[in-house]
PQR file of N, CA, C, O and H, with PARSE charges and radii, in Angstrom:
ATOM      1  N   MET A   1      18.678   4.123  31.089 -0.4000 1.5000
ATOM      2  CA  MET A   1      18.656   2.842  30.543 -0.0000 2.0000
ATOM      3  C   MET A   1      19.615   2.334  29.714  0.5500 1.7000
ATOM      4  O   MET A   1      19.292   3.095  28.802 -0.5500 1.4000
ATOM      5  N   SER A   2      20.370   1.809  29.313 -0.4000 1.5000
ATOM      6  CA  SER A   2      20.392   1.018  28.242 -0.0000 2.0000
ATOM      7  C   SER A   2      20.586   0.118  27.864  0.5500 1.7000
ATOM      8  O   SER A   2      21.415  -0.378  28.627 -0.5500 1.4000
ATOM      9  H   SER A   2      20.632   1.191  30.055  0.4000 1.0000
ATOM     10  N   THR A   3      20.231  -0.982  26.602 -0.4000 1.5000
ATOM     11  CA  THR A   3      20.211  -2.952  26.372 -0.0000 2.0000
ATOM     12  C   THR A   3      21.100  -2.765  25.768  0.5500 1.7000
ATOM     13  O   THR A   3      21.057  -1.725  25.112 -0.5500 1.4000
ATOM     14  H   THR A   3      19.558  -0.579  25.982  0.4000 1.0000
ATOM     15  N   ILE A   4      22.341  -3.607  25.644 -0.4000 1.5000
ATOM     16  CA  ILE A   4      23.235  -3.872  24.428 -0.0000 2.0000
ATOM     17  C   ILE A   4      22.747  -4.936  24.398  0.5500 1.7000
ATOM     18  O   ILE A   4      22.563  -5.743  25.309 -0.5500 1.4000
ATOM     19  H   ILE A   4      22.376  -4.453  26.177  0.4000 1.0000
ATOM     20  N   TYR A   5      22.324  -5.021  22.480 -0.4000 1.5000
ATOM     21  CA  TYR A   5      22.575  -6.700  21.897 -0.0000 2.0000
ATOM     22  C   TYR A   5      22.691  -6.716  21.213  0.5500 1.7000
ATOM     23  O   TYR A   5      22.342  -5.946  20.319 -0.5500 1.4000
ATOM     24  H   TYR A   5      22.473  -4.365  21.740  0.4000 1.0000
ATOM     25  N   SER A   6      23.657  -8.239  21.199 -0.4000 1.5000
ATOM     26  CA  SER A   6      24.722  -9.203  20.213 -0.0000 2.0000
ATOM     27  C   SER A   6      23.855  -8.614  18.743  0.5500 1.7000
ATOM     28  O   SER A   6      22.715  -8.459  18.308 -0.5500 1.4000
ATOM     29  H   SER A   6      23.941  -8.865  21.925  0.4000 1.0000
ATOM     30  N   PRO A   7      25.216  -8.440  18.392 -0.5600 1.5000
ATOM     31  CA  PRO A   7      24.880  -8.276  16.641  0.2800 2.0000
ATOM     32  C   PRO A   7      23.956  -9.168  15.870  0.5500 1.7000
ATOM     33  O   PRO A   7      23.232  -8.728  14.977 -0.5500 1.4000
ATOM     34  N   SER A   8      23.989 -10.358  16.205 -0.4000 1.5000
ATOM     35  CA  SER A   8      22.842 -11.612  15.595 -0.0000 2.0000
ATOM     36  C   SER A   8      21.366 -10.717  16.686  0.5500 1.7000
ATOM     37  O   SER A   8      20.413 -10.152  16.149 -0.5500 1.4000
ATOM     38  H   SER A   8      24.577 -10.716  16.930  0.4000 1.0000
ATOM     39  N   THR A   9      21.450 -10.761  17.344 -0.4000 1.5000
ATOM     40  CA  THR A   9      19.949  -9.597  18.252 -0.0000 2.0000
ATOM     41  C   THR A   9      20.019  -8.776  17.412  0.5500 1.7000
ATOM     42  O   THR A   9      19.179  -9.431  16.794 -0.5500 1.4000
ATOM     43  H   THR A   9      22.224 -11.220  17.780  0.4000 1.0000
ATOM     44  N   ALA A  10      20.232  -7.847  16.683 -0.4000 1.5000
ATOM     45  CA  ALA A  10      20.142  -6.354  16.389 -0.0000 2.0000
ATOM     46  C   ALA A  10      19.754  -6.741  15.414  0.5500 1.7000
ATOM     47  O   ALA A  10      18.673  -6.343  14.980 -0.5500 1.4000
ATOM     48  H   ALA A  10      20.914  -7.315  17.185  0.4000 1.0000
ATOM     49  N   ASP A  11      20.456  -7.575  14.804 -0.4000 1.5000
ATOM     50  CA  ASP A  11      20.285  -8.243  13.243 -0.0000 2.0000
ATOM     51  C   ASP A  11      18.581  -8.289  12.407  0.5500 1.7000
ATOM     52  O   ASP A  11      17.886  -7.915  11.462 -0.5500 1.4000
ATOM     53  H   ASP A  11      21.334  -7.898  15.157  0.4000 1.0000
ATOM     54  N   SER A  12      18.695  -9.241  13.934 -0.4000 1.5000
ATOM     55  CA  SER A  12      16.724 -10.051  13.308 -0.0000 2.0000
ATOM     56  C   SER A  12      15.650  -9.456  13.624  0.5500 1.7000
ATOM     57  O   SER A  12      14.549  -9.272  13.105 -0.5500 1.4000
ATOM     58  H   SER A  12      19.259  -9.545  14.701  0.4000 1.0000
ATOM     59  N   SER A  13      16.371  -9.081  14.940 -0.4000 1.5000
ATOM     60  CA  SER A  13      14.596  -8.073  15.534 -0.0000 2.0000
ATOM     61  C   SER A  13      14.608  -6.447  16.007  0.5500 1.7000
ATOM     62  O   SER A  13      14.056  -6.103  17.051 -0.5500 1.4000
ATOM     63  H   SER A  13      17.265  -9.230  15.361  0.4000 1.0000
ATOM     64  N   TRP A  14      15.031  -5.862  15.466 -0.4000 1.5000
ATOM     65  CA  TRP A  14      15.418  -4.344  16.000 -0.0000 2.0000
ATOM     66  C   TRP A  14      14.356  -4.045  15.121  0.5500 1.7000
ATOM     67  O   TRP A  14      14.402  -2.873  14.748 -0.5500 1.4000
ATOM     68  H   TRP A  14      15.480  -6.141  14.617  0.4000 1.0000
ATOM     69  N   LEU A  15      13.311  -4.769  14.609 -0.4000 1.5000
ATOM     70  CA  LEU A  15      11.746  -3.934  14.590 -0.0000 2.0000
ATOM     71  C   LEU A  15      11.225  -3.702  15.692  0.5500 1.7000
ATOM     72  O   LEU A  15      10.814  -2.664  16.211 -0.5500 1.4000
ATOM     73  H   LEU A  15      13.274  -5.721  14.912  0.4000 1.0000
ATOM     74  N   SER A  16      11.287  -5.189  16.155 -0.4000 1.5000
ATOM     75  CA  SER A  16      10.166  -5.806  17.374 -0.0000 2.0000
ATOM     76  C   SER A  16      10.660  -4.952  18.344  0.5500 1.7000
ATOM     77  O   SER A  16       9.863  -4.318  19.035 -0.5500 1.4000
ATOM     78  H   SER A  16      11.621  -6.032  15.733  0.4000 1.0000
ATOM     79  N   ILE A  17      12.365  -4.793  18.567 -0.4000 1.5000
ATOM     80  CA  ILE A  17      12.490  -3.967  19.510 -0.0000 2.0000
ATOM     81  C   ILE A  17      11.602  -2.334  19.700  0.5500 1.7000
ATOM     82  O   ILE A  17      10.704  -2.096  20.508 -0.5500 1.4000
ATOM     83  H   ILE A  17      13.012  -5.308  18.005  0.4000 1.0000
ATOM     84  N   VAL A  18      12.044  -1.637  18.950 -0.4000 1.5000
ATOM     85  CA  VAL A  18      12.066  -0.794  18.362 -0.0000 2.0000
ATOM     86  C   VAL A  18      10.182  -0.634  18.734  0.5500 1.7000
ATOM     87  O   VAL A  18       9.650   0.258  19.396 -0.5500 1.4000
ATOM     88  H   VAL A  18      12.773  -1.831  18.294  0.4000 1.0000
ATOM     89  N   GLN A  19       9.530  -1.779  18.072 -0.4000 1.5000
ATOM     90  CA  GLN A  19       7.909  -1.829  18.217 -0.0000 2.0000
ATOM     91  C   GLN A  19       8.012  -1.424  19.691  0.5500 1.7000
ATOM     92  O   GLN A  19       7.875  -0.229  19.953 -0.5500 1.4000
ATOM     93  H   GLN A  19       9.962  -2.503  17.534  0.4000 1.0000
ATOM     94  N   HIS A  20       8.278  -2.445  20.847 -0.4000 1.5000
ATOM     95  CA  HIS A  20       8.421  -2.935  22.043 -0.0000 2.0000
ATOM     96  C   HIS A  20       8.231  -1.476  22.485  0.5500 1.7000
ATOM     97  O   HIS A  20       7.086  -1.106  22.744 -0.5500 1.4000
ATOM     98  H   HIS A  20       8.389  -3.416  20.634  0.4000 1.0000
ATOM     99  N   LYS A  21       9.528  -0.387  22.622 -0.4000 1.5000
ATOM    100  CA  LYS A  21      10.095   0.228  22.835 -0.0000 2.0000
ATOM    101  C   LYS A  21       8.991   1.713  22.511  0.5500 1.7000
ATOM    102  O   LYS A  21       8.932   2.586  23.376 -0.5500 1.4000
ATOM    103  H   LYS A  21      10.458  -0.687  22.412  0.4000 1.0000
ATOM    104  N   ALA A  22       8.350   1.819  21.482 -0.4000 1.5000
ATOM    105  CA  ALA A  22       6.937   2.254  21.031 -0.0000 2.0000
ATOM    106  C   ALA A  22       6.174   2.206  22.464  0.5500 1.7000
ATOM    107  O   ALA A  22       5.964   3.075  23.310 -0.5500 1.4000
ATOM    108  H   ALA A  22       8.398   1.110  20.779  0.4000 1.0000
ATOM    109  N   SER A  23       5.896   1.032  22.393 -0.4000 1.5000
ATOM    110  CA  SER A  23       4.118   0.730  23.221 -0.0000 2.0000
ATOM    111  C   SER A  23       4.517   0.845  24.576  0.5500 1.7000
ATOM    112  O   SER A  23       3.635   0.623  25.406 -0.5500 1.4000
ATOM    113  H   SER A  23       6.067   0.326  21.706  0.4000 1.0000
ATOM    114  N   SER A  24       6.099   1.259  25.153 -0.4000 1.5000
ATOM    115  CA  SER A  24       6.301   1.080  26.301 -0.0000 2.0000
ATOM    116  C   SER A  24       6.059   2.367  27.410  0.5500 1.7000
ATOM    117  O   SER A  24       6.160   2.542  28.624 -0.5500 1.4000
ATOM    118  H   SER A  24       6.815   1.439  24.479  0.4000 1.0000
ATOM    119  N   ILE A  25       5.534   3.435  25.755 -0.4000 1.5000
ATOM    120  CA  ILE A  25       6.005   5.126  26.628 -0.0000 2.0000
ATOM    121  C   ILE A  25       4.694   5.834  26.644  0.5500 1.7000
ATOM    122  O   ILE A  25       3.865   4.924  26.642 -0.5500 1.4000
ATOM    123  H   ILE A  25       5.451   3.293  24.768  0.4000 1.0000
ATOM    124  N   ARG A  26       4.181   6.771  26.656 -0.4000 1.5000
ATOM    125  CA  ARG A  26       3.272   7.424  26.261 -0.0000 2.0000
ATOM    126  C   ARG A  26       3.252   8.712  25.683  0.5500 1.7000
ATOM    127  O   ARG A  26       2.485   9.367  24.978 -0.5500 1.4000
ATOM    128  H   ARG A  26       4.855   7.510  26.658  0.4000 1.0000
ATOM    129  N   TYR A  27       4.769   8.906  26.422 -0.4000 1.5000
ATOM    130  CA  TYR A  27       5.011  10.310  25.223 -0.0000 2.0000
ATOM    131  C   TYR A  27       6.587  10.717  25.266  0.5500 1.7000
ATOM    132  O   TYR A  27       7.153  11.256  26.218 -0.5500 1.4000
ATOM    133  H   TYR A  27       5.392   8.374  26.995  0.4000 1.0000
ATOM    134  N   GLY A  28       7.298  10.255  23.753 -0.4000 1.5000
ATOM    135  CA  GLY A  28       7.997  10.192  24.311 -0.0000 2.0000
ATOM    136  C   GLY A  28       9.170  10.164  23.034  0.5500 1.7000
ATOM    137  O   GLY A  28       8.719  11.152  22.455 -0.5500 1.4000
ATOM    138  H   GLY A  28       6.838   9.817  22.981  0.4000 1.0000
ATOM    139  N   VAL A  29      10.214   9.798  22.273 -0.4000 1.5000
ATOM    140  CA  VAL A  29      10.806   9.731  21.170 -0.0000 2.0000
ATOM    141  C   VAL A  29      11.582   7.995  20.465  0.5500 1.7000
ATOM    142  O   VAL A  29      12.731   8.140  20.048 -0.5500 1.4000
ATOM    143  H   VAL A  29      10.581   8.995  22.743  0.4000 1.0000
ATOM    144  N   VAL A  30      11.432   7.613  20.436 -0.4000 1.5000
ATOM    145  CA  VAL A  30      12.149   6.274  19.966 -0.0000 2.0000
ATOM    146  C   VAL A  30      12.648   6.611  18.080  0.5500 1.7000
ATOM    147  O   VAL A  30      12.025   6.977  17.084 -0.5500 1.4000
ATOM    148  H   VAL A  30      10.498   7.495  20.775  0.4000 1.0000
ATOM    149  N   GLN A  31      13.654   6.350  18.287 -0.4000 1.5000
ATOM    150  CA  GLN A  31      15.013   7.604  17.529 -0.0000 2.0000
ATOM    151  C   GLN A  31      15.839   5.340  17.172  0.5500 1.7000
ATOM    152  O   GLN A  31      16.132   4.370  17.871 -0.5500 1.4000
ATOM    153  H   GLN A  31      14.160   6.053  19.096  0.4000 1.0000
ATOM    154  N   VAL A  32      15.815   5.703  15.724 -0.4000 1.5000
ATOM    155  CA  VAL A  32      16.780   4.587  14.918 -0.0000 2.0000
ATOM    156  C   VAL A  32      18.104   5.147  14.439  0.5500 1.7000
ATOM    157  O   VAL A  32      18.055   6.068  13.624 -0.5500 1.4000
ATOM    158  H   VAL A  32      15.577   6.492  15.157  0.4000 1.0000
ATOM    159  N   VAL A  33      19.628   4.569  14.969 -0.4000 1.5000
ATOM    160  CA  VAL A  33      20.396   5.265  14.508 -0.0000 2.0000
ATOM    161  C   VAL A  33      21.298   4.345  13.198  0.5500 1.7000
ATOM    162  O   VAL A  33      22.270   3.715  13.615 -0.5500 1.4000
ATOM    163  H   VAL A  33      19.668   3.821  15.631  0.4000 1.0000
ATOM    164  N   ILE A  34      21.071   4.276  11.997 -0.4000 1.5000
ATOM    165  CA  ILE A  34      22.021   3.466  11.453 -0.0000 2.0000
ATOM    166  C   ILE A  34      23.196   3.795  10.756  0.5500 1.7000
ATOM    167  O   ILE A  34      23.470   4.893  10.271 -0.5500 1.4000
ATOM    168  H   ILE A  34      20.281   4.788  11.658  0.4000 1.0000
ATOM    169  N   HIS A  35      24.047   2.503  10.735 -0.4000 1.5000
ATOM    170  CA  HIS A  35      25.570   3.312  10.082 -0.0000 2.0000
ATOM    171  C   HIS A  35      25.855   1.866   8.961  0.5500 1.7000
ATOM    172  O   HIS A  35      25.667   0.663   9.147 -0.5500 1.4000
ATOM    173  H   HIS A  35      23.825   1.611  11.129  0.4000 1.0000
ATOM    174  N   ASP A  36      26.318   2.546   7.914 -0.4000 1.5000
ATOM    175  CA  ASP A  36      26.829   1.931   7.227 -0.0000 2.0000
ATOM    176  C   ASP A  36      25.403   0.549   6.588  0.5500 1.7000
ATOM    177  O   ASP A  36      25.496  -0.607   6.174 -0.5500 1.4000
ATOM    178  H   ASP A  36      26.471   3.523   7.764  0.4000 1.0000
ATOM    179  N   GLY A  37      24.122   1.584   6.844 -0.4000 1.5000
ATOM    180  CA  GLY A  37      23.279   0.790   5.969 -0.0000 2.0000
ATOM    181  C   GLY A  37      22.138  -0.873   7.293  0.5500 1.7000
ATOM    182  O   GLY A  37      21.137  -1.557   7.082 -0.5500 1.4000
ATOM    183  H   GLY A  37      24.046   2.522   7.180  0.4000 1.0000
ATOM    184  N   LYS A  38      23.252  -0.738   8.631 -0.4000 1.5000
ATOM    185  CA  LYS A  38      22.613  -1.993   9.644 -0.0000 2.0000
ATOM    186  C   LYS A  38      21.749  -0.326  10.767  0.5500 1.7000
ATOM    187  O   LYS A  38      21.888   0.877  10.545 -0.5500 1.4000
ATOM    188  H   LYS A  38      24.065  -0.183   8.803  0.4000 1.0000
ATOM    189  N   VAL A  39      21.176  -0.821  11.555 -0.4000 1.5000
ATOM    190  CA  VAL A  39      20.669  -0.695  12.711 -0.0000 2.0000
ATOM    191  C   VAL A  39      21.510  -0.527  13.868  0.5500 1.7000
ATOM    192  O   VAL A  39      21.243  -1.529  14.531 -0.5500 1.4000
ATOM    193  H   VAL A  39      21.063  -1.798  11.736  0.4000 1.0000
ATOM    194  N   THR A  40      22.486   0.232  14.598 -0.4000 1.5000
ATOM    195  CA  THR A  40      23.137   0.214  15.317 -0.0000 2.0000
ATOM    196  C   THR A  40      22.839   0.524  16.319  0.5500 1.7000
ATOM    197  O   THR A  40      23.023  -0.466  17.026 -0.5500 1.4000
ATOM    198  H   THR A  40      22.702   1.046  14.059  0.4000 1.0000
ATOM    199  N   VAL A  41      22.346   1.572  17.098 -0.4000 1.5000
ATOM    200  CA  VAL A  41      21.583   2.192  17.854 -0.0000 2.0000
ATOM    201  C   VAL A  41      20.206   1.702  17.996  0.5500 1.7000
ATOM    202  O   VAL A  41      19.862   1.083  16.989 -0.5500 1.4000
ATOM    203  H   VAL A  41      22.197   2.376  16.524  0.4000 1.0000
ATOM    204  N   ILE A  42      18.965   1.791  19.239 -0.4000 1.5000
ATOM    205  CA  ILE A  42      18.090   2.573  18.989 -0.0000 2.0000
ATOM    206  C   ILE A  42      17.675   2.732  20.710  0.5500 1.7000
ATOM    207  O   ILE A  42      17.691   1.941  21.653 -0.5500 1.4000
ATOM    208  H   ILE A  42      19.244   2.294  20.057  0.4000 1.0000
ATOM    209  N   GLU A  43      17.094   5.011  20.473 -0.4000 1.5000
ATOM    210  CA  GLU A  43      17.134   5.093  21.684 -0.0000 2.0000
ATOM    211  C   GLU A  43      15.873   5.836  21.771  0.5500 1.7000
ATOM    212  O   GLU A  43      15.136   6.288  20.894 -0.5500 1.4000
ATOM    213  H   GLU A  43      17.081   5.654  19.707  0.4000 1.0000
ATOM    214  N   VAL A  44      15.803   5.851  23.229 -0.4000 1.5000
ATOM    215  CA  VAL A  44      14.707   6.339  23.288 -0.0000 2.0000
ATOM    216  C   VAL A  44      14.518   7.698  24.838  0.5500 1.7000
ATOM    217  O   VAL A  44      15.261   7.621  25.817 -0.5500 1.4000
ATOM    218  H   VAL A  44      16.402   5.485  23.941  0.4000 1.0000
ATOM    219  N   THR A  45      13.848   8.366  24.760 -0.4000 1.5000
ATOM    220  CA  THR A  45      13.540   9.739  25.249 -0.0000 2.0000
ATOM    221  C   THR A  45      12.211   9.687  25.297  0.5500 1.7000
ATOM    222  O   THR A  45      11.345   9.602  24.426 -0.5500 1.4000
ATOM    223  H   THR A  45      13.245   8.429  23.965  0.4000 1.0000
ATOM    224  N   GLU A  46      12.192   9.750  26.436 -0.4000 1.5000
ATOM    225  CA  GLU A  46      10.775   9.842  27.081 -0.0000 2.0000
ATOM    226  C   GLU A  46      10.330  11.190  28.379  0.5500 1.7000
ATOM    227  O   GLU A  46      11.119  11.732  29.152 -0.5500 1.4000
ATOM    228  H   GLU A  46      12.895   9.818  27.144  0.4000 1.0000
ATOM    229  N   LYS A  47       9.151  11.386  28.278 -0.4000 1.5000
ATOM    230  CA  LYS A  47       8.673  13.155  28.638 -0.0000 2.0000
ATOM    231  C   LYS A  47       8.129  12.789  29.775  0.5500 1.7000
ATOM    232  O   LYS A  47       8.669  11.847  30.356 -0.5500 1.4000
ATOM    233  H   LYS A  47       8.510  10.945  27.649  0.4000 1.0000
ATOM    234  N   THR A  48       7.275  13.242  30.216 -0.4000 1.5000
ATOM    235  CA  THR A  48       6.465  13.587  31.411 -0.0000 2.0000
ATOM    236  C   THR A  48       5.179  15.144  31.095  0.5500 1.7000
ATOM    237  O   THR A  48       4.969  16.313  31.418 -0.5500 1.4000
ATOM    238  H   THR A  48       6.837  14.007  29.745  0.4000 1.0000
ATOM    239  N   ARG A  49       4.820  14.361  30.507 -0.4000 1.5000
ATOM    240  CA  ARG A  49       3.956  15.947  30.565 -0.0000 2.0000
ATOM    241  C   ARG A  49       3.116  16.521  31.809  0.5500 1.7000
ATOM    242  O   ARG A  49       2.049  15.945  32.020 -0.5500 1.4000
ATOM    243  H   ARG A  49       4.991  13.411  30.244  0.4000 1.0000
ATOM    244  N   LEU A  50       3.421  17.455  32.555 -0.4000 1.5000
ATOM    245  CA  LEU A  50       2.667  17.900  33.390 -0.0000 2.0000
ATOM    246  C   LEU A  50       0.817  18.812  32.743  0.5500 1.7000
ATOM    247  O   LEU A  50       0.746  19.456  31.696 -0.5500 1.4000
ATOM    248  H   LEU A  50       4.288  17.923  32.384  0.4000 1.0000
ATOM    249  N   ASP A  51      -0.343  18.589  33.668 -0.4000 1.5000
ATOM    250  CA  ASP A  51      -1.162  19.301  33.448 -0.0000 2.0000
ATOM    251  C   ASP A  51      -1.113  20.610  33.357  0.5500 1.7000
ATOM    252  O   ASP A  51      -0.672  21.179  34.356 -0.5500 1.4000
ATOM    253  H   ASP A  51      -0.286  18.065  34.518  0.4000 1.0000
ATOM    254  N   SER A  52      -1.357  21.115  32.671 -0.4000 1.5000
ATOM    255  CA  SER A  52      -1.073  22.550  32.477 -0.0000 2.0000
ATOM    256  C   SER A  52      -2.048  23.711  32.798  0.5500 1.7000
ATOM    257  O   SER A  52      -2.769  24.120  31.888 -0.5500 1.4000
ATOM    258  H   SER A  52      -1.716  20.652  31.860  0.4000 1.0000
ATOM    259  N   PRO A  53      -2.137  24.423  34.364 -0.5600 1.5000
ATOM    260  CA  PRO A  53      -2.665  25.170  35.132  0.2800 2.0000
ATOM    261  C   PRO A  53      -4.383  26.108  34.300  0.5500 1.7000
ATOM    262  O   PRO A  53      -4.534  26.127  33.078 -0.5500 1.4000
ATOM    263  N   THR A  54      -5.025  26.508  34.903 -0.4000 1.5000
ATOM    264  CA  THR A  54      -6.075  26.737  33.980 -0.0000 2.0000
ATOM    265  C   THR A  54      -5.793  28.208  34.420  0.5500 1.7000
ATOM    266  O   THR A  54      -5.433  28.828  35.420 -0.5500 1.4000
ATOM    267  H   THR A  54      -4.902  26.493  35.896  0.4000 1.0000
ATOM    268  N   PRO A  55      -6.302  28.515  32.602 -0.5600 1.5000
ATOM    269  CA  PRO A  55      -5.555  29.970  32.450  0.2800 2.0000
ATOM    270  C   PRO A  55      -6.201  30.807  33.035  0.5500 1.7000
ATOM    271  O   PRO A  55      -7.336  30.497  33.397 -0.5500 1.4000
ATOM    272  N   ARG A  56      -5.611  32.324  33.354 -0.4000 1.5000
ATOM    273  CA  ARG A  56      -6.219  33.409  34.460 -0.0000 2.0000
ATOM    274  C   ARG A  56      -7.520  34.424  33.789  0.5500 1.7000
ATOM    275  O   ARG A  56      -7.159  35.166  32.875 -0.5500 1.4000
ATOM    276  H   ARG A  56      -4.689  32.576  33.059  0.4000 1.0000
ATOM    277  N   PRO A  57      -8.450  34.464  34.047 -0.5600 1.5000
ATOM    278  CA  PRO A  57      -8.537  36.059  33.518  0.2800 2.0000
ATOM    279  C   PRO A  57      -8.142  36.809  33.166  0.5500 1.7000
ATOM    280  O   PRO A  57      -7.264  37.057  33.992 -0.5500 1.4000
ATOM    281  N   LYS A  58      -8.059  37.913  32.019 -0.4000 1.5000
ATOM    282  CA  LYS A  58      -7.097  38.699  31.703 -0.0000 2.0000
ATOM    283  C   LYS A  58      -7.744  40.081  32.422  0.5500 1.7000
ATOM    284  O   LYS A  58      -8.870  40.114  31.927 -0.5500 1.4000
ATOM    285  H   LYS A  58      -8.772  37.711  31.349  0.4000 1.0000
ATOM    286  N   ARG A  59      -7.616  41.357  33.420 -0.4000 1.5000
ATOM    287  CA  ARG A  59      -7.916  41.967  33.428 -0.0000 2.0000
ATOM    288  C   ARG A  59      -7.777  43.293  33.222  0.5500 1.7000
ATOM    289  O   ARG A  59      -8.733  44.048  33.397 -0.5500 1.4000
ATOM    290  H   ARG A  59      -6.701  41.330  33.822  0.4000 1.0000
TER
END
């Protein structure tokens, strides 16, 4: 899911957007893309961690 922000919103509040995205995921990446010195894209990749099975003893 992506949200498009107006240029005035992107210029003034990109840091708060990044903080919100970072606090809303448990595991993942928040990536900030900069073009010509301005933040143009904020991408979020969320990962789902599965419990690892209990290791079996070697025979």
